[in-house]
C-alpha positions in Angstrom: 47.9 -119.5 85.1 47.3 -123.1 84.5 47.6 -124.4 80.9 44.3 -124.2 79.1 42.8 -121.7 81.6 40.7 -118.8 80.2 42.2 -115.3 80.8 40.1 -113.2 82.9 39.5 -109.4 82.6 40.9 -107.2 85.3 38.7 -106.3 88.1 36.2 -103.5 87.2 37.0 -103.5 83.4 34.0 -103.8 80.9 33.8 -107.1 79.1 34.2 -106.9 75.2 35.2 -109.2 72.5 36.3 -106.3 70.1 40.0 -105.5 69.7 41.1 -102.2 71.3 40.9 -99.0 69.2 43.8 -97.3 67.8 44.4 -93.6 68.2 44.3 -91.4 65.0 47.1 -89.2 63.9 46.7 -85.3 64.7 49.2 -84.3 61.8 46.5 -83.7 59.0 44.5 -81.6 61.4 47.6 -79.5 62.2 48.3 -79.0 58.4 44.7 -77.8 57.7 44.8 -75.4 60.5 48.2 -74.0 59.3 46.9 -73.6 55.7 43.8 -71.7 56.9 46.0 -69.6 59.1 48.3 -68.7 56.3 45.5 -67.9 53.9 43.7 -65.7 56.4 46.9 -63.9 57.2 47.6 -62.9 53.6 43.9 -62.1 52.8 43.8 -59.8 55.8 47.1 -58.2 54.8 45.7 -57.3 51.3 42.4 -56.1 52.7 44.3 -54.0 55.3 46.4 -52.6 52.5 43.3 -51.3 50.6 41.8 -49.9 53.7 45.0 -48.0 54.6 45.1 -46.5 51.1 41.5 -45.3 51.4 42.1 -44.0 55.0 45.2 -42.2 53.8 43.2 -40.4 51.1 40.5 -39.5 53.5 43.0 -38.4 56.3 44.8 -36.1 53.8 41.6 -34.5 52.7 40.3 -34.0 56.2 43.8 -32.7 57.3 43.6 -30.0 54.6 40.0 -29.2 55.6 41.0 -28.9 59.3 43.9 -26.6 58.5 41.5 -24.4 56.5 38.9 -24.2 59.3 41.6 -23.4 61.8 43.1 -20.7 59.5 39.5 -19.2 59.1 38.9 -19.3 62.9 42.2 -17.5 63.6 41.5 -14.9 61.0 38.0 -14.4 62.5 39.3 -14.1 66.0 42.0 -11.6 64.9 39.3 -9.6 63.1 37.0 -9.5 66.2 39.7 -8.9 68.8 39.5 -5.4 70.2 42.7 -3.5 70.6 43.8 -2.9 74.3 43.7 0.8 75.5 47.1 2.0 76.3 48.4 5.3 77.7 50.0 7.6 75.3 53.8 7.3 75.3 56.4 9.5 73.8 58.2 7.2 71.5 60.9 8.1 69.0 59.7 7.7 65.5 61.7 4.9 63.8 60.9 4.1 60.3 60.5 0.3 59.9 59.9 -1.5 56.7 56.4 -3.0 56.7 56.3 -6.6 55.5 54.8 -7.0 52.1 51.3 -8.5 52.2 51.1 -12.0 50.9 49.4 -11.9 47.6 46.4 -14.2 47.3 46.3 -16.4 44.2 43.6 -15.5 41.7 41.1 -18.1 40.6 42.8 -18.0 37.2 46.2 -18.7 38.7 44.8 -21.6 40.8 43.2 -23.0 37.7 46.4 -22.7 35.7 48.4 -24.5 38.4 45.8 -27.3 38.6 45.8 -27.6 34.7 49.7 -27.9 34.6 49.5 -30.7 37.2 46.7 -32.5 35.2 48.8 -32.3 31.9 51.8 -33.7 33.5 49.7 -36.7 35.0 48.0 -37.2 31.6 51.5 -37.8 30.0 52.1 -40.4 32.7 48.8 -42.0 31.9 49.6 -42.2 28.2 52.8 -44.1 29.0 51.0 -46.4 31.4 48.5 -47.2 28.6 51.2 -48.7 26.5 51.9 -51.4 29.2 51.5 -54.7 27.3 50.3 -56.5 30.5 47.3 -54.1 30.8 44.0 -55.9 30.9 41.4 -54.0 28.7 37.8 -53.6 29.7 35.4 -55.1 27.1 32.3 -53.7 28.8 30.6 -52.6 32.0 27.2 -52.9 33.6 26.3 -55.7 31.2 27.1 -53.5 28.1 29.6 -54.8 25.6 31.6 -52.3 23.6 31.5 -54.3 20.3 27.8 -55.2 20.5 25.4 -52.6 18.9 22.6 -51.2 20.9 19.6 -51.6 18.7 17.0 -50.3 21.1 16.5 -46.8 22.3 16.3 -43.4 20.5 18.7 -40.6 20.8 18.3 -38.6 24.0 21.4 -36.4 23.7 23.7 -35.1 20.9 27.3 -34.1 21.2 30.8 -34.3 19.9 32.9 -37.4 19.8 36.1 -35.5 20.9 36.4 -32.7 23.5 36.5 -29.1 22.6 40.2 -28.8 22.9 40.5 -30.9 19.7 39.3 -27.9 17.7 36.2 -25.9 17.1 35.3 -27.6 13.8 32.9 -30.6 13.8 35.0 -32.1 11.1 37.7 -32.5 13.8 35.5 -33.3 16.8 32.8 -35.4 15.1 29.2 -35.7 16.1 27.4 -38.6 17.9 24.5 -39.2 20.2 23.7 -41.1 23.4 20.9 -43.5 24.4 19.8 -44.9 27.7 21.3 -48.3 28.4 19.4 -51.4 29.9 18.3 -50.7 33.5 20.5 -52.5 36.0 18.8 -54.9 38.5 20.9 -53.3 41.2 22.0 -49.6 41.1 25.7 -48.9 40.9 26.5 -47.6 44.4 24.6 -44.3 44.6 24.9 -43.4 40.9 21.7 -45.1 39.8 20.7 -47.9 37.6 20.2 -46.2 34.2 23.6 -45.5 32.4 23.8 -43.1 29.5 25.5 -44.9 26.6 27.3 -42.9 23.8 27.3 -44.9 20.6 28.9 -44.7 17.1 26.6 -42.6 14.9 26.2 -45.3 12.2 26.6 -48.8 13.7 25.4 -47.8 17.2 28.2 -49.6 19.0 28.9 -48.2 22.5 32.1 -46.4 23.1 31.4 -44.6 26.4 29.2 -45.7 29.4 28.3 -42.9 31.9 26.7 -42.8 35.3 26.0 -39.2 36.7 24.1 -37.7 39.5 24.1 -34.2 41.3 26.6 -33.8 44.1 25.1 -34.0 47.7 27.4 -31.7 49.5 27.2 -30.8 53.2 27.3 -27.1 54.1 30.8 -25.6 53.8 32.2 -28.6 52.1 33.2 -28.6 48.5 33.7 -32.3 48.0 31.5 -35.4 48.6 32.5 -38.6 50.5 31.0 -40.8 48.0 33.7 -39.9 45.5 36.3 -41.5 47.8 34.0 -44.5 48.2 33.7 -45.0 44.5 37.6 -44.7 44.1 38.1 -47.3 46.9 35.7 -49.7 45.4 37.3 -49.4 41.9 40.9 -49.7 43.4 39.9 -53.0 45.1 38.2 -54.3 42.0 41.0 -53.4 39.6 43.8 -54.1 42.1 45.5 -50.8 41.3 45.7 -47.2 42.4 44.3 -44.5 40.1 46.2 -41.5 38.6 45.1 -38.3 40.4 44.9 -35.6 37.7 43.0 -33.2 39.9 43.4 -33.8 43.7 40.9 -33.2 46.3 41.3 -29.6 47.7 39.1 -28.2 50.4 39.3 -24.8 48.8 38.7 -25.7 45.2 35.9 -27.5 43.5 36.5 -30.5 41.3 38.6 -33.6 41.3 39.5 -36.4 38.8 40.8 -39.9 39.1 41.9 -42.0 36.1 42.4 -45.8 35.7 44.1 -46.5 32.3 43.4 -50.1 31.2 44.9 -50.5 27.8 42.5 -48.9 25.3 39.9 -48.4 28.1 39.7 -45.4 30.4 37.8 -45.5 33.8 37.2 -42.1 35.1 35.8 -40.8 38.5 35.3 -37.0 38.7 33.4 -34.2 40.3 32.5 -32.0 37.3 30.9 -28.8 38.4 27.9 -29.9 40.4 27.9 -33.5 39.2 29.5 -36.8 40.3 30.6 -38.6 37.2 31.8 -42.2 36.6 32.5 -43.3 33.1 34.2 -46.2 31.2 35.4 -45.4 27.7 37.1 -47.3 24.9 39.5 -45.1 23.0 39.6 -47.4 19.9 35.9 -47.5 19.5 35.7 -43.8 20.0 38.1 -43.4 17.1 35.7 -45.5 15.0 32.8 -43.2 16.0 34.8 -40.2 14.8 35.4 -42.0 11.4 31.7 -42.8 11.2 30.8 -39.3 11.9 32.9 -38.0 9.1 31.6 -40.6 6.7 28.0 -39.5 7.5 28.9 -35.9 7.2 30.4 -36.3 3.7 27.5 -38.4 2.6 25.0 -35.9 4.0 26.0 -33.3 1.5 24.3 -35.1 -1.4 21.0 -36.3 -0.1 18.7 -33.7 -1.7 16.7 -36.4 -3.5 16.1 -38.4 -0.3 15.1 -35.1 1.5 12.6 -34.4 -1.2 11.0 -37.9 -0.8 10.8 -37.4 3.0 9.1 -34.0 2.6 6.5 -35.2 0.0 6.0 -38.6 1.7 2.5 -39.9 2.4 3.6 -43.0 4.2 2.8 -42.1 7.9 -0.2 -44.2 8.9 -3.4 -42.3 7.9 -6.9 -42.9 6.7 -8.3 -41.6 3.3 -9.6 -37.9 3.2 -13.3 -37.7 3.8 -14.2 -35.1 1.1 -17.8 -34.9 2.4 -16.5 -33.0 5.4 -14.6 -30.5 3.1 -17.1 -29.7 0.3 -16.0 -27.1 -2.1 -12.5 -26.7 -0.7 -9.9 -26.1 -3.4 -6.2 -25.3 -3.2 -3.8 -23.6 -5.5 -2.1 -26.1 -7.8 1.4 -25.7 -6.4 0.1 -26.4 -2.8 1.6 -29.6 -1.4 -1.0 -32.1 -0.2 1.2 -33.7 2.4 4.2 -32.9 4.6 6.7 -35.5 6.0 4.3 -38.4 5.6 1.1 -36.6 7.0 -1.7 -36.0 4.5 -3.6 -32.8 5.1 -7.4 -33.0 5.8 -6.9 -36.8 6.6 -8.2 -38.0 10.0 -5.7 -39.5 12.4 -4.7 -43.2 12.1 -6.8 -45.6 14.1 -3.9 -46.5 16.2 -3.3 -42.9 17.3 -4.4 -41.5 20.7 -6.1 -38.1 20.3 -5.2 -35.6 23.0 -7.7 -32.7 23.8 -5.8 -30.2 25.9 -7.4 -27.4 27.9 -5.6 -24.8 25.7 -4.6 -25.3 22.0 -5.9 -27.5 19.3 -6.4 -31.2 19.8 -4.2 -33.6 18.0 -2.0 -36.7 18.1 1.7 -37.4 18.6 4.0 -38.3 15.8 6.8 -40.9 16.2 8.6 -41.8 12.9 10.6 -44.6 14.5 7.4 -46.3 15.6 5.8 -45.6 12.2 8.9 -47.0 10.3 8.7 -43.9 8.2 12.0 -42.1 7.3 12.2 -38.7 9.1 13.3 -35.6 7.3 16.9 -34.6 8.6 16.3 -35.8 12.2 12.9 -34.4 12.7 11.7 -37.6 14.2 9.1 -36.4 16.8 6.2 -34.1 16.8 2.5 -33.7 16.7 -0.4 -33.2 14.2 -3.1 -30.7 14.8 -6.8 -31.7 14.1 -9.9 -29.7 13.1 -12.2 -30.2 16.1 -15.2 -30.0 13.8 -14.3 -31.9 10.8 -11.5 -34.3 12.2 -8.9 -33.7 9.5 -5.2 -32.7 10.0 -4.4 -29.0 9.2 -1.0 -28.5 10.8 2.2 -30.5 11.5 4.9 -29.5 14.1 8.1 -31.4 14.2 11.2 -31.2 16.5 14.9 -32.0 16.1 17.8 -32.1 18.5 20.2 -30.7 15.9 23.6 -32.1 14.9 22.0 -34.7 12.6 24.2 -36.6 10.2 27.5 -35.6 11.7 26.9 -31.8 11.4 27.2 -29.3 14.2 24.3 -26.9 14.7 25.4 -24.3 12.3 26.1 -26.7 9.4 22.9 -28.5 10.3 20.8 -25.2 10.2 22.3 -24.4 6.8 21.7 -27.9 5.4 18.0 -27.9 6.5 17.6 -24.4 4.9 19.3 -25.6 1.7 17.0 -28.7 1.5 13.7 -26.7 2.0 14.8 -24.0 -0.4 15.9 -26.4 -3.1 12.8 -28.7 -2.8 10.1 -26.0 -2.7 12.0 -23.7 -5.1 11.2 -20.6 -3.1 13.4 -18.2 -1.0 12.3 -17.8 2.6 11.6 -14.6 4.5 13.7 -14.2 7.7 13.0 -12.8 11.2 14.9 -12.8 14.4 14.9 -16.1 16.2 16.4 -17.6 19.4 20.1 -17.1 19.6 22.1 -16.8 16.5 19.7 -18.4 14.0 16.8 -16.6 12.3 13.5 -18.0 11.8 12.7 -18.9 8.1 9.2 -18.8 6.5 8.4 -20.6 3.2 5.2 -19.9 1.4 4.1 -22.5 -1.2 0.6 -22.1 -2.4 -1.7 -22.4 0.7 1.1 -24.2 2.7 3.2 -22.2 5.1 6.4 -23.8 6.3 8.5 -22.2 9.2 11.8 -23.4 10.4 14.1 -22.1 13.2 15.5 -22.6 16.6 13.3 -23.9 19.4 13.2 -21.9 22.6 13.6 -25.1 24.6 16.6 -26.3 22.6 17.2 -27.8 19.3 15.1 -26.9 16.2 11.4 -26.6 15.3 9.7 -27.0 11.9 6.0 -26.4 11.2 3.8 -26.9 8.1 0.3 -25.4 8.1 -2.3 -25.3 5.4 -3.9 -21.9 5.6 -7.3 -22.7 4.3 -7.7 -25.8 6.5 -6.4 -23.8 9.5 -9.0 -21.1 9.0 -11.7 -23.6 8.5 -10.7 -25.2 11.9 -11.8 -22.1 13.6 -15.4 -22.3 12.2 -18.2 -24.7 12.9 -19.6 -26.2 9.7 -22.9 -24.6 8.4 -24.6 -28.0 8.1 -23.8 -28.6 11.8 -25.2 -25.3 12.9 -28.5 -26.0 10.9 -29.0 -29.2 12.8 -29.0 -27.6 16.1 
């Protein structure tokens, strides 16, 4: 090329005044793909481990179930098989020892064996609970163990400890359960309304329960959902449970335990129910202490009981004496009972119910009325005179076990409170179960107390004169017709 000449592009090449592009490095891309591949490998490995554990449990159960079915088919075929006809033969009689029949285990023997296994596993659970690295559960389903549940009334009474801790309520304690907040999404197939057991005084949760009836297929004693719940919890807690009662195709019931420090997570088939619970052992111990505190204090509340029986605080309107002209009571007759004034009309806020049978009336709720109930009788109804509109009877209900007492101690405490306040001895007649029905007569007031056929206890106070008047139409009303 001559000096000063302009270089020309090769034939067929596009003309451009930009410098040629440099090719990028592929090393970063290779590194990213390698990292993703390694993470996917280990993630899949952990997932596969959980699935294998679940499949192993299911395979073991169904293997046992298949063996049971094969054994039953063989026994049925052997029973139905007809013996072949053979020609009589002369055979020398030789005495042979017959094999001893295999003795089938009784239900009690099976239960004893399973209990022995369970006790051994419980010892291992107690040791595992001491692990300093165990991460405790502070709550479940949005419920915290150290935060009191202020809303909700008692829906069930029971003991803090199980029955094997002793028959005395002083050893087992008494507490109650309320319904917890409704979950936005149900917990698997166990529903969205947990039952929460709380300490009897401070109402702090110590056990959260989900239960539902078992949905069993014909001929099967265990439900597949039990295995699903266990697999879900194992993946969540990253640990396998202790099996205190294994799945057995011939025996009902199973139990899985996850010890997590002071917390115990339990999945079990109890009778006909599938149960999942989370319980804090340390808070349960505080529930037992509160129960004893209330039980001790409940022995000296006679003065407060008297105030509750004579109270006139439940919302009411003044008695309209014009509708009860000339009515007089004996001087010792109480004019009120547990906040309700006799002959007074219902409060304006009450909804009067007129049933097809029985007297009309309105429901009583002492929690709503902010009125102290007498020894746990916090719900009931008041009966109204259909002609005059005044209350003549009060019926109250109690679950029993109030104030840390068991049913027997509770019954005796109510009896002592009524007898001590009204200063009369009751008459007795046979009631439901072991408790007799008591009747107190104070002037024109009749008070009955005893067991309720539907469970718990029932107490009713009725003014005899007003109850008789409620059956009669007023003379003035008749004259106007």
